[in-house]
N, C-alpha and C positions, 0 to 999 in steps of 0.2 A: 504493500500500499503506499502510495506517495502523497505527501500533502500537496494540494494544488496551489498554484501560484495564486496570490492575492491579486485583485482587480486594480489596486492603486499602484502607482509607480513612485518609488523612492530610490535614493542611491543604496546600492548593495554594500558599498564601502564609502563612508562619508568623505574620505580624503581623496577619492579617485577622480570624483566627478562622473562616474558612471551612472546611468539612470536607465535601469531595466525593470522589467515587471518585478515587484518585491516579493520577498520571502519574509517570513516572520523572524524575529529573534528567538532562538532556541535556548531555553533555561533548563539546565540538567540537574534535577533533584528539587524535590518539593519540601524541603525543610525550612527552617527559619529564614535563611539567606535567599535560597531560591524564591520563596513566596514574597519576601521583601523586594527581589528584583522585578517580580511580577508586578507589585504595586507601583514602583516607580516608573516601569514602562508604560503602564497603564495610565499613569499621570500625564505622561507626555504623547498618549494616544498611539504609541508604537505598538503593531501587532506583535504577538508572542505566542509561543507555546511552552509548555512545561512537560518535560519527560521525566517521569519518576518510575523507578523499577518495581516499587512496592506501592503502598498506599501513602497518602499525604502524611507528612510528618512521622512516617513509619520508625525511623530511627529513634525519635524522641519517645516513642511508645515503649522501647526497650529499656529505657530508664525512667519511666513514669514514677518510680517511687523514690527517686532521688530529688532532695531539695536543692535548689540553686543558691548560690551565694548572694546574687545580685536581686535587688527589688524590681518589680514590674516596670518601674520607670525607665530601666535600661534594657528591657526585654522585648519592647514593643517598637517596630520601626514607625517612622513619623508618616510616611506616605500609606502604609497599611492602616495605621490608626485613623487616618483621614476617611479612608474607604469604608472602614467598619463603622464609623459613627454615622454614615449615611444610612445604616440599617438601625435595627433595634439593639445592637451590641453596645454594651457599657464597659468602658475601661475599668479594670480591677483597681483596687486601691494602690496607688503608686509605689506605696512604702513597704506593701507586703511582698514577702519572698515566696514565690511559687514552687511547686514541685514540677517534675517533668509532665505528670499528668494534667496538673492545672494549665501549664503552657501550652499544651498540645489542645485540650479541651476548651479552654476559654479564649485562646487567641488563634492558634495555627489553623484548627479545624474550621472555625468560622471564616478565616481569611481564605483558605482553600476553596470554600463553597462560592466564593465570589468569582472564582476562576474556573468554574465547571467547563466552560465551553473550550477553554484553552489546555486543560489538564488531562494529560494521557498517563493513566496509571498502569503498572504492570508492564512498563516498556523500558526494559534494560538497553541501555546504550552499549553496543559492543565495538563500534569503530566509527571514526569521523574522518572523512578526508574532504577533498574539493572536487566538484563536478568535472569529470573528464580530465582530472589533474592529479598525478601523483606527487608524493614529496619532493621529488627531484625537479619538477617542472616549474620554471618561473614565470614563462610568457603568459601574459594575461591572468595570472594567478588571483590577484585581488578582485577581479570582475566576476570571477566564478562563485556561485553560492557553496555553502557547506553542504555536504552530503552525509546524513546520520544514518547509521543502521541500528536498529533495535532488534531484540528478541522478546517474545512473550510465550514462554513455553516452547512449543515446536513452530511456531508462527514467527515470520520476520517481517518487518516494515522498513521503509526508507522515507526520510524526511529531508527537505532542503530548507537551508536557513541563511539569512544574510548575516547573523553573527551568533556566536555561542558564548553563553555565560555558564561555565562549569561549576555548579554549587553542589557537587556531590558529597564534599566533605571527607573525613578520613575515618569516621566511625564505622565499625564493622571491617576494618583492615588492621588488626591489632599487632603490635610488636610482639615477637616471641618472648618467652621467658628467659631463654639463653642470653647471657649478657653480651655476647658477641653479635647478636642481631640476626642470626640465621636460624630458620626453622629446620632442625634436623630431624631425621626419621624418628629417632626416639621420642621427641616432643610430639610429632605427629602421631606416633602410635598410641600415645596417652591421651589422644584429644577427648575421648569420652568421659575423662575424668579431669578436664581442664575447662574452666570457664574465664573467657576473655573479657566479658562484660562487668558491669557491676550487678551481681545477681541480686534478686528479691529473695533474701534469705528467709523471710517469714512464709513466703509462698512456696519455697522448695526446701521447707523444714525437713523432709524425709532424705533428702540428698545430703545435708550437711550435719544433722543432728547426731551428737555422739560419735562424730567422725574425726579423723585426724586431717586438719585442713591447714593449708598453707597459703598466705597472700604474699605474692610478689609484687613489689612496687613501692615507690617512695613518695608518692603523691597523694592528692586528696581523694582520687578514686579509690586507692588502696586502703586509705583511712575510713572512707565510708564503708567499704566491704568489712573491715575489721570491726567497726562498731556494731554493724548488724549481728556479725558472729558473737560478740560479746553479749548481746541481747539475747540470742539463742542459747549461749551457755548457761544463762540464768535459770532456764527452764529445762536444759539438757546438759547437766553438769560434766557429763564424760566428753563432751566436746573439747578437743585439743586444738589450739589457735597458735600458730607460728607466723610471725611476720619476718619476711626476707627482703632486705635492703642492700643496695650497693654503697649507700652513703657511710662514710667513715663513723659519723655518730647518729644515732636515732634522733637527738634533739634538732637535727638539720632538717628534718621532716616534719617538724611540729608547727611551723610557722610562727606568726607574730603575737598569738595569744591575745591578751587584753589590750595590746598595743595596736592591734591590726584594725584598721579603719573599717573593715567589713566584718562586723561582729559574728556573722554566721561562719565565716572561714576561720576566724580566730578560735571560735567555741570548739571546732573539731579538734584542733591541736591540743586544747586544754584538756578535753575528754580522753584523748589517747595519752597524755602525761600522766593522769590520775590512773588510768587502767594499767599502764606499764608499771607504775609504782606500786600497785596492788597485786602484781605477778598474775594478772588474768590471762595474759598471752606471753608467749616466749618470743624473743626477738633475736634473730640472726642477723648481724651487721658488724662489719661489711662482709657480704657474701656475694661473689659473682658466680652465677650458674654457668657451667661450661658444657654440661648435657643432662639430659633427663633419662633415667633408666626405669622401665616399667618391669616390676617384679611381681611375682604371685602374692607377696604380702604388702605390696603397696608401691608408690612412686618414690624412687630415690633420685635426689638432686646432688650431681657431682660438681663440686668446686675445684679450685686450683690444688688444694692440699687436704681437703676432707670432703666426706659426703654427709648429707643430712637426710632425715626421713626415717622410716617410710611414712608417706602420706596417702590418705585415701582420696582427698581432692585438692586441686590447686585452683586458686583464684589469681589469674594473671592480669594485673592492671598496671602495665608498663607503657601506656601510651598508644598511639596509633601512628600510621603512616599512609600518604596518599597513594591511590592507584592510578597510575599513568597508562595502562595497558591498551585503553582505547584511543590514545593520543597519538599512536606510533606513525600514522600517515600525516601528523600535522607537524609544522616548524614551531616547536615550542621548545622552551628552555626552563630549566630549574637550577637553583643553586646547588653544587655538588655536596655541600655540608649539611645543609638544613632541608634540601629538597622543596624550598620555597620558591616563589616567583623572584628571580634574580635581583630586581631593583628594590624589593623589600627585604631582603635577606638580612642586610646589616641592621635594619630598623627593628627586627623581631628576634634577634639572636638571643636565646635564653641565657646565654653567658653574659650578656649586658643589659638585658630588659626584662622587666616584669610586665604583666598586663598593662599596667597603668602607665608605664613609660614609653610604650610604642606609640610613635608619632602617627598622627592621622595620615592616610594616604589614599589614592583613588585611581582613577582611569589611567593617569600618566604613568604611574609606577608599576600598573598591572599589566600593561601592554606586552604582548608577545611578538616574536617575529612573524607569526601567522596574524595578518590584520584582522581585527575585530574578533579574535578568540580570546577570551578572559577565563582565568582560573581565579576564583574568589572563595571567600569564606575561609573556613578551617583548612581547606586543601590549599589555599594560596600560602599558607604558613609552612607546608610541607610536615615536617617533623617537629617544628617548634611548638612549644606547649603554651605560647602567650596569646593565643586567639581569644576574642571574645565577641558576642554577638553584636554589641554596638559597633564595632569596628567593621564587621561584615556589612552591616546596613549602610554605613557610609561609603564602603567600596562600590556597592550596587547603586546607590544614589548618583555617584559620579559617573559611572558608566552609563547609566541610562541617560543622563544629562548629555554626554559625549555623543552618543548614538542619535540623539534627537539634533544634534548640531549646536547644542548650548555648551560651548567650550568655556565660557566663562564661569558657568556653574560647575562643570566638570573639574575645573581647576581649584575651585574654592571649596577645599576639604577641611572639615571641621570636626572635632570629637570632644565633648565635654565629659569628663569622667571624674570621679573623686581622686584624691591625691594617690591613693594606692591601686587605683584601677577598679574595674568591675569584673570579676571573674566568677565562675560557678565551680560546682563540685567536680570539676575535672572532664566533663563531658566535651567532646571535641578537643580534649587535650589542655584545656585552659589551666595554667597555674599548676602543673604537675610539679 
């Protein structure tokens, strides 16, 4: 199936001056950033489609039980809010801190319903190229529309687009447990007993209760998983909990405590400090996993000079990485260190920046060698854990302005945040 050409005519690439029958802008992903991109394109009356491999905000549904750090004020896009306020929707209390479920049900799903004509769910993008133009060909390349191939079960479809906004994120593409970053056969063999998400422990009590459970990771996602396990241990006291970190000191993972300007974030670290002092969990740090061995009596983790375990279950909260597999026929670039969009790599380097110190950036910084192709949201940050939704909203606002020809608005990037930034509990990698 091929999307038909729209009847109006606009330039397929604003900088080329070409005016052919126009195709829509294709947004990949119907999460917070993809839906915000749709709202900004709609504000400029730019035709668009949204291609989503699951349902709208499907990734958010997997962490519905997790509470964000940031209040509603920083989680709702401005253009989306304007669209929603034209319906019977009401903005939640801006100071309340939502869960993933609240974010999805009270904001993202109502927003997605406004784009029912443009939203194609169950459409997984498997490749993008240029019409009649492979990666090597330069002649007339900018004037050719993008060609997008998708699959839905056994069926395949083809779409054409004037521009691409890839907002597919990194969630669902976790880093391995092994410290060297390679998913080895041993870890793959143990997959039935490894959870790479932030599991809803209360809903999966039978899996974890009275079991030997290890949580791998030094960020807020790992802390969230640990706190849930500690609650489970109160009712199931035979549950054994081990926290495995690469950090030299466990204190380095506990955050700012009472001095943290985001109280919800600081509270997590304070809770963990108390739990550790009461010996409710065992901490292994520093420990770098070299390999995973699945034995009859459980999972063994091998380090450089010792082995630990056995464990019945592993929860691996070590961050996520982007999937570029469907970009192979496009001329795109990523930073070799962070796998971020090159121009913003130095702005988001977690060795230098936290969420709050990442400067605002927009279309100009997100440009790729492939004209009118943009990687946005958490995926634009690659493996860096400093992304936040408010930054993504400003990215797509700027890109929509540029695609509409409003270059002044595209360059006028702004981002107002609290001094320490607005981060949430590790979803999309923020503030690990």
